[in-house]
C-alpha positions in Angstrom: -12.7 -66.3 14.5 -14.9 -66.4 11.4 -17.1 -63.6 12.8 -13.9 -61.5 13.2 -12.9 -62.2 9.5 -16.4 -61.3 8.3 -16.2 -58.0 10.3 -12.9 -57.3 8.8 -14.0 -58.2 5.3 -17.0 -56.1 5.8 -15.0 -53.2 6.8 -12.7 -53.4 3.8 -15.6 -53.7 1.4 -17.4 -50.5 2.9 -14.2 -48.5 2.5 -15.1 -46.7 -0.7 -18.6 -46.0 0.9 -17.0 -44.3 4.1 -17.1 -40.6 2.4 -20.7 -41.3 2.1 -21.3 -41.8 5.7 -18.5 -39.6 7.1 -16.2 -36.9 6.3 -16.0 -35.6 2.5 -12.8 -36.7 0.9 -11.3 -33.9 -0.8 -8.0 -33.0 -2.7 -5.4 -31.1 -0.8 -5.0 -27.3 -1.2 -1.8 -28.0 -2.9 -3.1 -30.5 -5.6 -6.2 -28.3 -6.1 -4.1 -25.2 -6.6 -1.6 -27.1 -8.9 -4.6 -28.4 -11.1 -6.1 -24.7 -11.2 -2.7 -23.4 -12.4 -2.2 -25.8 -15.2 -5.7 -25.6 -16.3 -6.4 -21.8 -16.0 -2.6 -20.9 -17.2 -3.3 -23.0 -20.5 -6.6 -21.1 -21.2 -5.4 -17.7 -22.0 -6.0 -18.0 -25.6 -9.5 -19.3 -25.1 -10.0 -16.5 -22.4 -8.8 -13.6 -25.0 -11.2 -15.2 -27.7 -14.3 -15.2 -25.5 -13.7 -12.0 -23.9 -13.0 -10.3 -27.4 -16.2 -12.0 -28.6 -18.4 -10.4 -25.8 -17.2 -6.9 -26.2 -20.5 -5.6 -27.4 -22.2 -7.4 -24.2 -19.8 -5.9 -22.1 -20.3 -2.5 -23.2 -24.3 -2.8 -23.0 -24.2 -4.2 -19.4 -21.4 -1.9 -18.3 -23.5 1.0 -19.3 -26.5 -0.6 -18.0 -24.9 -1.0 -14.5 -24.3 2.7 -14.0 -26.8 3.0 -11.3 -25.3 -0.1 -9.5 -22.0 1.3 -9.7 -23.2 4.6 -8.1 -25.0 2.7 -5.2 -22.1 0.7 -4.5 -19.3 3.6 -4.5 -21.6 5.6 -2.2 -22.8 2.9 0.2 -22.5 3.3 3.9 -19.2 2.3 5.2 -17.6 2.1 1.9 -14.6 4.0 3.1 -14.3 1.4 6.0 -14.7 -1.7 3.9 -12.1 -0.4 1.2 -9.6 0.2 4.0 -10.1 -3.2 5.6 -9.6 -5.0 2.3 -6.3 -3.1 1.7 -5.3 -4.1 5.5 -6.3 -7.7 4.6 -4.2 -7.9 1.6 -1.3 -6.3 3.0 1.9 -4.6 1.4 3.4 -8.0 1.3 0.6 -9.2 -1.3 1.0 -5.7 -3.3 4.8 -6.1 -3.6 4.6 -9.9 -4.5 1.9 -9.2 -7.3 4.2 -6.5 -8.6 7.1 -8.8 -8.7 5.1 -11.8 -10.0 2.8 -10.5 -12.3 2.9 -6.6 -13.0 6.6 -6.3 -13.8 6.1 -8.7 -16.9 2.9 -7.4 -17.9 4.1 -3.6 -17.9 5.9 -3.5 -21.4 3.3 -5.3 -23.2 0.7 -3.1 -21.8 2.6 0.0 -22.7 3.1 -1.4 -26.4 -0.7 -2.3 -26.5 -1.8 1.1 -25.3 0.0 2.9 -28.1 -3.2 3.8 -30.1 -5.1 4.8 -27.1 -2.4 7.2 -25.6 -2.2 8.9 -28.9 -5.8 9.3 -29.3 -6.2 10.4 -25.6 -3.5 13.2 -25.7 -4.0 14.3 -29.3 -6.9 16.7 -28.3 -4.6 18.4 -25.4 -1.7 18.6 -27.7 -3.7 20.4 -30.2 -5.2 22.8 -27.6 -1.8 23.7 -26.4 -0.4 24.2 -29.9 -3.3 26.5 -30.7 -2.8 28.9 -27.8 -1.1 32.4 -28.0 0.2 32.8 -24.5 0.7 36.4 -23.1 4.4 37.7 -23.4 7.0 36.4 -21.0 8.2 38.8 -18.4 11.4 38.7 -16.4 12.0 35.9 -14.1 10.1 36.2 -11.0 7.6 38.5 -12.4 3.9 37.7 -11.2 2.5 38.2 -14.5 4.3 34.9 -15.6 1.7 32.9 -13.8 -0.9 34.3 -16.5 0.9 32.0 -18.9 0.2 29.0 -16.7 -3.2 30.0 -16.0 -4.0 30.3 -19.8 -2.7 26.9 -20.5 -4.7 25.4 -17.4 -7.9 27.0 -18.4 -7.7 25.9 -21.9 -6.9 22.3 -21.1 -9.7 22.3 -18.5 -12.2 23.7 -21.0 -11.0 21.0 -23.4 -11.3 18.2 -20.9 -15.0 19.3 -19.9 -15.8 19.7 -23.6 -14.6 16.0 -24.4 -16.6 14.9 -21.2 -19.7 16.6 -22.9 -20.1 18.6 -19.7 -20.3 21.9 -21.6 -22.5 20.4 -24.4 -19.4 20.6 -26.8 
């Protein structure tokens, strides 16, 4: 009887050491997810501060990574890997992310892009405003396509000049 009590007592005292000798004790997926949501969700200001402070470093590293980017997007089987990733995520995840995340971010994103939108379209608006188009012909006249062609050529030339493709 003493031996049995001693064995039970030894077992009880060894319980805290069981993870060392056996399976690893971990939190449930639900508990870990809840902790992650709470901690990460409260870190938005900290994230923004850190990300903004590293803008120069980001620009240098992104520019230095141009060769790696090129290798990645031209890698063998990239088309297959891309389509597999889409299939793995599936349309349900896409729709859920739109509903749960993107919808609420859309309006603030538009408001935050105001300055960038103006800067991006201004050169093209100026190009169109400076054009003198050929005279309009009667409806259906093929010469009217010359007007569209003039706009298209001018906008493409502006785009190439802004990209530095023409040295402009």
